[in-house]
C-alpha positions in Angstrom: 0.0 0.0 0.1 1.1 3.3 -0.8 1.6 6.1 2.0 -1.4 8.0 0.9 -3.7 4.7 0.9 -2.2 4.0 4.3 -3.3 7.7 5.4 -6.7 7.5 4.0 -7.4 4.4 5.7 -6.2 5.6 9.2 -8.2 8.8 8.6 -11.5 6.6 8.0 -10.6 4.3 10.6 -10.0 6.9 12.9 -13.2 8.9 11.9 -15.6 5.9 12.3 -14.1 4.7 15.7 -14.4 8.3 17.2 -17.8 8.5 15.9 -19.2 5.2 17.7 -17.0 6.5 20.7 -18.9 9.7 20.9 -22.3 7.9 20.2 -21.8 5.2 22.9 -20.7 7.9 25.4 -23.8 10.0 24.5 -26.1 7.1 24.7 -24.6 6.1 28.4 -25.0 9.7 29.4 -28.6 9.7 28.6 -29.2 6.5 30.3 -27.1 7.4 33.0 -29.0 10.8 33.6 -32.8 9.4 32.4 -33.5 6.6 34.5 -37.2 6.3 33.8 -36.3 6.2 29.8 -35.4 8.0 26.8 -37.9 9.8 24.8 -36.7 9.6 21.4 -40.0 10.9 19.6 -38.4 14.7 19.9 -34.7 13.7 18.6 -33.9 15.4 15.7 -30.7 16.5 13.5 -32.5 19.3 11.6 -30.9 22.1 13.6 -27.4 20.7 14.8 -25.5 23.7 16.0 -22.0 23.7 16.3 -22.2 26.1 19.3 -24.8 23.8 20.6 -22.8 21.0 20.7 -19.6 22.8 22.2 -21.9 24.1 24.9 -23.2 20.9 25.7 -20.1 18.6 25.9 -18.6 20.4 29.1 -22.0 19.5 30.8 -21.9 16.0 29.9 -25.2 16.5 27.7 -25.6 12.9 26.2 -27.5 14.6 23.1 -24.3 16.5 22.5 -22.2 13.7 22.4 -24.3 11.6 20.2 -24.6 14.7 17.8 -20.5 15.1 17.9 -20.7 11.6 16.8 -22.9 12.2 13.9 -21.0 15.1 12.7 -17.7 13.5 12.9 -19.0 10.5 11.1 -20.7 12.9 8.2 -16.9 14.9 8.3 -15.1 11.8 7.7 -15.7 11.1 4.0 -15.6 14.9 3.4 -12.0 14.8 4.9 -11.0 12.1 2.6 -12.1 13.7 -0.3 -10.2 16.8 0.8 -7.1 14.7 1.3 -7.3 13.3 -2.3 -7.2 16.9 -3.6 -3.8 17.4 -1.8 -2.7 14.2 -2.9 -3.6 14.8 -6.8 -2.1 18.1 -6.5 1.4 16.5 -5.0 1.0 14.1 -8.2 0.5 17.2 -10.5 -2.5 15.1 -11.8 -4.6 18.6 -12.5 -7.6 16.5 -14.0 -8.2 15.0 -11.0 -7.5 17.9 -9.0 -10.3 19.7 -10.8 -12.8 16.5 -10.5 -12.0 16.1 -6.9 -12.8 19.7 -5.9 -16.1 19.6 -7.9 -16.9 16.5 -5.7 -15.6 18.5 -2.2 -17.7 21.4 -3.5 -20.8 19.4 -4.1 -20.2 17.8 -0.6 -20.2 21.0 1.1 -22.9 22.6 -0.5 -25.1 19.4 0.1 -24.1 19.7 3.9 -23.9 23.2 4.7 -26.2 25.3 2.2 -29.1 22.8 1.0 -30.5 22.2 4.7 -30.6 25.8 5.2 -32.5 26.1 2.1 -35.0 23.3 2.9 -35.3 24.4 6.6 -36.1 28.1 5.3 
């Protein structure tokens, strides 16, 4: 395996592992602080706020940990595409740099712009 493939594999494993860890910690915190049971009927990812997550983490808010796990899981393939841009640029493969940048822009629009248009 090439050095790039090793970095990609490590990044993907790390992203998925961190995501699982955060989600499990969040579930444990939810169950620890809600002994009567958790009401998932009002659970939504519609308004995930980075500031809300960062505010909830030091307070050991289980939902903040779960949402952080979801954000990390979503960011993992985006990180892979971003690394690919640098890899192709290093190889001076400008066609693949352009194609990968288009994919990256599409991903970022889908993640950051479209949800605000739909929710609005």
